[in-house]
MDAnalysis code that builds the backbone (N, CA, C; Angstrom):
import MDAnalysis as mda
import numpy as np

u = mda.Universe.empty(345, n_residues=115, atom_resindex=np.repeat(np.arange(115), 3), trajectory=True)
u.add_TopologyAttr("name", ["N", "CA", "C"] * 115)
u.add_TopologyAttr("resid", np.arange(1, 116))
u.add_TopologyAttr("resname", ["UNK", "UNK", "UNK", "UNK", "UNK", "UNK", "UNK", "UNK", "UNK", "UNK", "UNK", "UNK", "UNK", "UNK", "UNK", "UNK", "UNK", "UNK", "UNK", "UNK", "UNK", "UNK", "UNK", "UNK", "UNK", "UNK", "UNK", "UNK", "UNK", "UNK", "UNK", "UNK", "UNK", "UNK", "UNK", "UNK", "UNK", "UNK", "UNK", "UNK", "UNK", "UNK", "UNK", "UNK", "UNK", "UNK", "UNK", "UNK", "UNK", "UNK", "UNK", "UNK", "UNK", "UNK", "UNK", "UNK", "UNK", "UNK", "UNK", "UNK", "UNK", "UNK", "UNK", "UNK", "UNK", "UNK", "UNK", "UNK", "UNK", "UNK", "UNK", "UNK", "UNK", "UNK", "UNK", "UNK", "UNK", "UNK", "UNK", "UNK", "UNK", "UNK", "UNK", "UNK", "UNK", "UNK", "UNK", "UNK", "UNK", "UNK", "UNK", "UNK", "UNK", "UNK", "UNK", "UNK", "UNK", "UNK", "UNK", "UNK", "UNK", "UNK", "UNK", "UNK", "UNK", "UNK", "UNK", "UNK", "UNK", "UNK", "UNK", "UNK", "UNK", "UNK", "UNK"])
u.atoms.positions = np.array([
    [-93.707, -6.010, -10.157],
    [-92.799, -6.251, -9.039],
    [-91.394, -5.816, -9.394],
    [-90.596, -5.625, -8.344],
    [-89.216, -5.182, -8.502],
    [-88.303, -6.156, -7.780],
    [-87.205, -6.492, -8.414],
    [-86.181, -7.316, -7.784],
    [-84.928, -6.457, -7.594],
    [-84.317, -6.612, -6.428],
    [-83.118, -5.853, -6.099],
    [-82.009, -6.832, -5.729],
    [-80.857, -6.659, -6.352],
    [-79.716, -7.528, -6.068],
    [-78.535, -6.658, -5.676],
    [-78.050, -6.870, -4.457],
    [-76.941, -6.085, -3.935],
    [-75.622, -6.823, -4.141],
    [-74.559, -6.051, -4.171],
    [-73.216, -6.617, -4.208],
    [-72.255, -5.585, -3.651],
    [-71.068, -6.055, -3.281],
    [-70.013, -5.131, -2.892],
    [-69.671, -5.090, -1.415],
    [-70.372, -5.835, -0.585],
    [-70.020, -5.831, 0.825],
    [-68.729, -6.590, 1.071],
    [-68.301, -6.559, 2.324],
    [-67.085, -7.293, 2.662],
    [-66.462, -6.799, 3.938],
    [-65.215, -7.195, 4.134],
    [-64.444, -6.830, 5.320],
    [-63.393, -5.811, 4.928],
    [-63.310, -4.736, 5.688],
    [-62.339, -3.684, 5.399],
    [-61.825, -3.113, 6.709],
    [-60.623, -2.603, 6.691],
    [-60.083, -1.965, 7.885],
    [-60.636, -0.551, 8.021],
    [-60.637, -0.069, 9.233],
    [-61.076, 1.305, 9.484],
    [-60.262, 2.267, 8.624],
    [-60.978, 3.233, 8.058],
    [-60.345, 4.181, 7.151],
    [-60.417, 3.777, 5.695],
    [-60.809, 2.547, 5.456],
    [-60.889, 2.041, 4.085],
    [-62.181, 2.406, 3.400],
    [-62.329, 1.872, 2.195],
    [-63.496, 2.191, 1.368],
    [-64.120, 0.928, 0.800],
    [-65.410, 1.015, 0.554],
    [-66.150, -0.021, -0.146],
    [-67.205, 0.667, -1.013],
    [-67.602, -0.003, -2.080],
    [-68.698, 0.495, -2.884],
    [-69.755, -0.598, -3.011],
    [-70.953, -0.260, -2.586],
    [-72.080, -1.172, -2.717],
    [-72.851, -0.857, -4.003],
    [-73.343, -1.895, -4.626],
    [-74.165, -1.738, -5.826],
    [-75.499, -2.424, -5.616],
    [-76.528, -1.872, -6.222],
    [-77.858, -2.466, -6.151],
    [-78.482, -2.366, -7.534],
    [-78.661, -3.515, -8.160],
    [-79.249, -3.559, -9.498],
    [-80.734, -3.876, -9.395],
    [-81.541, -3.037, -10.006],
    [-82.990, -3.229, -9.992],
    [-83.448, -3.829, -11.315],
    [-84.412, -4.720, -11.222],
    [-85.009, -5.298, -12.428],
    [-86.500, -5.498, -12.192],
    [-87.210, -5.769, -13.279],
    [-88.651, -5.939, -13.175],
    [-89.375, -4.678, -13.606],
    [-90.401, -4.306, -12.879],
    [-91.222, -3.140, -13.225],
    [-90.586, -1.865, -12.679],
    [-89.433, -1.514, -13.203],
    [-88.657, -0.408, -12.634],
    [-89.224, 0.953, -12.965],
    [-90.143, 1.029, -13.931],
    [-90.651, 2.341, -14.339],
    [-91.298, 3.066, -13.185],
    [-91.895, 2.322, -12.255],
    [-92.616, 2.957, -11.162],
    [-91.780, 3.297, -9.945],
    [-90.477, 3.099, -10.027],
    [-89.627, 3.387, -8.870],
    [-89.489, 4.893, -8.699],
    [-89.822, 5.384, -7.507],
    [-89.729, 6.803, -7.200],
    [-88.412, 7.173, -6.537],
    [-87.903, 6.278, -5.730],
    [-86.669, 6.549, -5.006],
    [-86.019, 5.225, -4.654],
    [-84.716, 5.281, -4.496],
    [-83.966, 4.104, -4.036],
    [-83.007, 4.554, -2.953],
    [-82.627, 3.606, -2.125],
    [-81.727, 3.980, -1.054],
    [-81.109, 2.775, -0.385],
    [-80.374, 3.073, 0.658],
    [-79.697, 2.052, 1.453],
    [-80.064, 2.232, 2.922],
    [-80.412, 1.135, 3.528],
    [-80.636, 1.073, 4.962],
    [-79.581, 0.132, 5.540],
    [-79.393, 0.228, 6.855],
    [-78.485, -0.703, 7.500],
    [-79.016, -1.095, 8.866],
    [-78.629, -2.283, 9.273],
    [-79.001, -2.754, 10.602],
    [-77.796, -3.415, 11.234],
    [-77.375, -2.844, 12.344],
    [-76.275, -3.404, 13.123],
    [-76.861, -4.298, 14.215],
    [-76.081, -5.246, 14.713],
    [-76.583, -6.138, 15.763],
    [-77.087, -5.355, 16.970],
    [-78.301, -5.652, 17.398],
    [-78.864, -5.012, 18.565],
    [-79.363, -3.602, 18.344],
    [-79.342, -3.142, 17.097],
    [-79.781, -1.781, 16.806],
    [-80.932, -1.792, 15.807],
    [-81.649, -0.688, 15.783],
    [-82.741, -0.568, 14.825],
    [-82.203, -0.311, 13.430],
    [-82.985, -0.706, 12.472],
    [-82.647, -0.432, 11.084],
    [-82.738, 1.085, 10.854],
    [-81.767, 1.622, 10.133],
    [-81.791, 3.058, 9.876],
    [-81.518, 3.349, 8.405],
    [-82.113, 4.444, 7.942],
    [-81.843, 4.911, 6.593],
    [-80.444, 5.499, 6.545],
    [-79.643, 5.056, 5.611],
    [-78.286, 5.565, 5.444],
    [-78.266, 6.686, 4.400],
    [-78.827, 6.387, 3.238],
    [-78.823, 7.357, 2.147],
    [-79.959, 7.033, 1.190],
    [-80.444, 8.058, 0.512],
    [-81.588, 7.903, -0.378],
    [-81.414, 8.839, -1.562],
    [-81.855, 8.394, -2.721],
    [-81.803, 9.232, -3.907],
    [-83.115, 9.092, -4.660],
    [-83.684, 10.215, -5.074],
    [-84.939, 10.184, -5.803],
    [-84.678, 10.104, -7.301],
    [-85.739, 9.911, -8.060],
    [-85.592, 9.870, -9.508],
    [-85.115, 11.208, -10.043],
    [-85.394, 12.275, -9.289],
    [-84.930, 13.592, -9.693],
    [-83.496, 13.881, -9.296],
    [-82.891, 12.951, -8.577],
    [-81.497, 13.116, -8.192],
    [-81.281, 13.755, -6.833],
    [-82.376, 14.053, -6.122],
    [-82.213, 14.602, -4.774],
    [-81.726, 13.513, -3.825],
    [-80.807, 13.890, -2.942],
    [-80.226, 12.924, -2.021],
    [-80.380, 13.386, -0.578],
    [-80.409, 12.433, 0.316],
    [-80.305, 12.754, 1.728],
    [-79.571, 11.621, 2.432],
    [-78.925, 11.991, 3.533],
    [-78.057, 11.073, 4.270],
    [-78.336, 11.178, 5.773],
    [-78.089, 10.092, 6.460],
    [-78.092, 10.158, 7.910],
    [-76.857, 10.955, 8.327],
    [-76.968, 11.711, 9.405],
    [-75.887, 12.616, 9.801],
    [-74.550, 11.893, 9.973],
    [-74.578, 10.678, 10.460],
    [-73.339, 9.977, 10.795],
    [-72.492, 9.613, 9.578],
    [-73.064, 9.685, 8.376],
    [-72.293, 9.326, 7.180],
    [-72.046, 10.510, 6.255],
    [-72.592, 11.662, 6.589],
    [-72.411, 12.833, 5.727],
    [-70.932, 13.158, 5.580],
    [-70.526, 13.411, 4.351],
    [-69.132, 13.703, 4.074],
    [-68.280, 12.472, 3.853],
    [-68.817, 11.299, 4.152],
    [-68.053, 10.052, 3.959],
    [-68.701, 9.147, 2.911],
    [-70.014, 9.121, 2.867],
    [-70.730, 8.253, 1.925],
    [-71.359, 9.092, 0.824],
    [-71.426, 8.503, -0.363],
    [-72.081, 9.157, -1.490],
    [-72.974, 8.158, -2.207],
    [-74.230, 8.545, -2.378],
    [-75.154, 7.706, -3.128],
    [-75.291, 8.268, -4.539],
    [-75.353, 7.372, -5.509],
    [-75.503, 7.795, -6.892],
    [-76.297, 6.733, -7.641],
    [-76.756, 7.104, -8.832],
    [-77.510, 6.136, -9.607],
    [-77.143, 6.232, -11.080],
    [-77.173, 5.087, -11.734],
    [-76.942, 4.998, -13.169],
    [-78.260, 4.524, -13.772],
    [-79.019, 5.443, -14.317],
    [-80.347, 5.093, -14.817],
    [-80.282, 4.115, -15.987],
    [-79.228, 4.215, -16.777],
    [-79.098, 3.308, -17.922],
    [-78.918, 1.862, -17.468],
    [-78.299, 1.681, -16.307],
    [-78.057, 0.338, -15.782],
    [-79.053, -0.031, -14.689],
    [-79.971, 0.897, -14.367],
    [-80.937, 0.652, -13.288],
    [-80.219, 0.238, -12.006],
    [-79.156, 0.922, -11.707],
    [-78.303, 0.553, -10.577],
    [-78.056, 1.772, -9.694],
    [-78.079, 1.527, -8.401],
    [-77.748, 2.542, -7.413],
    [-76.475, 2.114, -6.693],
    [-75.638, 3.076, -6.409],
    [-74.361, 2.804, -5.754],
    [-74.284, 3.549, -4.423],
    [-73.518, 2.976, -3.521],
    [-73.198, 3.666, -2.274],
    [-71.688, 3.582, -2.104],
    [-71.042, 4.699, -2.339],
    [-69.591, 4.775, -2.134],
    [-69.350, 5.135, -0.679],
    [-68.628, 4.282, 0.008],
    [-68.386, 4.474, 1.438],
    [-66.903, 4.654, 1.661],
    [-66.530, 5.831, 2.108],
    [-65.133, 6.154, 2.391],
    [-64.938, 6.395, 3.875],
    [-63.690, 6.379, 4.299],
    [-63.358, 6.637, 5.710],
    [-64.237, 5.801, 6.635],
    [-64.324, 4.534, 6.329],
    [-65.204, 3.655, 7.098],
    [-64.747, 3.528, 8.541],
    [-65.727, 3.414, 9.425],
    [-65.484, 3.289, 10.856],
    [-66.075, 1.969, 11.353],
    [-65.560, 1.455, 12.455],
    [-66.138, 0.216, 12.994],
    [-67.645, 0.319, 13.229],
    [-68.119, 1.498, 13.575],
    [-69.555, 1.661, 13.820],
    [-70.393, 1.612, 12.544],
    [-69.746, 1.554, 11.386],
    [-70.479, 1.365, 10.130],
    [-70.778, -0.119, 9.878],
    [-70.232, -0.981, 10.713],
    [-70.476, -2.408, 10.558],
    [-71.956, -2.710, 10.690],
    [-72.507, -3.376, 9.679],
    [-73.937, -3.675, 9.647],
    [-74.253, -4.488, 8.401],
    [-75.469, -4.972, 8.355],
    [-76.000, -5.502, 7.100],
    [-76.675, -4.336, 6.378],
    [-76.282, -4.142, 5.156],
    [-76.811, -3.035, 4.355],
    [-77.845, -3.584, 3.377],
    [-78.993, -2.946, 3.364],
    [-80.108, -3.379, 2.516],
    [-80.435, -2.313, 1.484],
    [-80.574, -2.737, 0.272],
    [-81.046, -1.842, -0.773],
    [-82.561, -1.745, -0.683],
    [-83.083, -0.559, -0.914],
    [-84.515, -0.315, -0.831],
    [-84.981, 0.436, -2.070],
    [-86.168, 0.088, -2.542],
    [-86.790, 0.813, -3.639],
    [-88.240, 1.105, -3.280],
    [-88.647, 2.327, -3.528],
    [-90.039, 2.714, -3.346],
    [-90.696, 2.706, -4.711],
    [-91.543, 1.721, -4.942],
    [-92.232, 1.531, -6.226],
    [-93.661, 1.954, -6.020],
    [-94.029, 3.108, -6.545],
    [-95.302, 3.747, -6.215],
    [-95.361, 3.853, -4.696],
    [-96.196, 3.160, -4.013],
    [-96.238, 3.231, -2.552],
    [-95.836, 1.913, -1.911],
    [-95.202, 1.054, -2.694],
    [-94.785, -0.266, -2.205],
    [-93.287, -0.284, -1.992],
    [-92.887, -0.852, -0.867],
    [-91.467, -0.971, -0.541],
    [-90.925, -2.326, -0.985],
    [-89.771, -2.287, -1.626],
    [-89.055, -3.507, -1.995],
    [-87.678, -3.472, -1.361],
    [-87.195, -4.651, -1.002],
    [-85.911, -4.770, -0.308],
    [-85.042, -5.829, -0.967],
    [-83.742, -5.573, -0.923],
    [-82.802, -6.597, -1.312],
    [-82.555, -7.532, -0.141],
    [-81.770, -8.559, -0.386],
    [-81.492, -9.569, 0.635],
    [-80.492, -9.087, 1.668],
    [-79.744, -8.045, 1.342],
    [-78.766, -7.505, 2.274],
    [-77.360, -7.974, 1.968],
    [-76.408, -7.120, 2.311],
    [-75.000, -7.463, 2.151],
    [-74.256, -6.999, 3.398],
    [-73.381, -7.855, 3.891],
    [-72.678, -7.571, 5.142],
    [-71.488, -6.656, 4.886],
    [-71.385, -5.623, 5.696],
    [-70.212, -4.751, 5.711],
    [-69.614, -4.825, 7.110],
    [-68.352, -5.213, 7.180],
    [-67.658, -5.323, 8.455],
    [-66.408, -4.464, 8.412],
    [-66.297, -3.557, 9.379],
    [-65.144, -2.662, 9.447],
    [-64.362, -2.995, 10.709],
    [-63.131, -3.410, 10.532],
    [-62.296, -3.787, 11.669],
    [-61.480, -2.589, 12.134],
    [-61.241, -2.569, 13.435],
    [-60.483, -1.435, 14.014],
    [-59.000, -1.711, 14.000],
])
């Protein structure tokens, strides 16, 4: 099994920055990819950014050029650097790990961007 613990959410003004962290523990050897999803009130959950063990990344169009996903393999941690935040980025952000074919999720961290 895999445990994911997120940190770094909070309240920020539009145009500001936040960095989310997700530390993985447990049977991490089988993790193929990690990423961040978000769910805003009344909206469907969407993939924000994803990074594979090989370092390939992909982003939802709305965050390209503003968000950067990275990973520190030595710390088993994935980061999401969020710059130029907009009110529409307000959501609960969930860390995700694909362990073989099993999905694991963190508890979520709230990101609120005020206008």
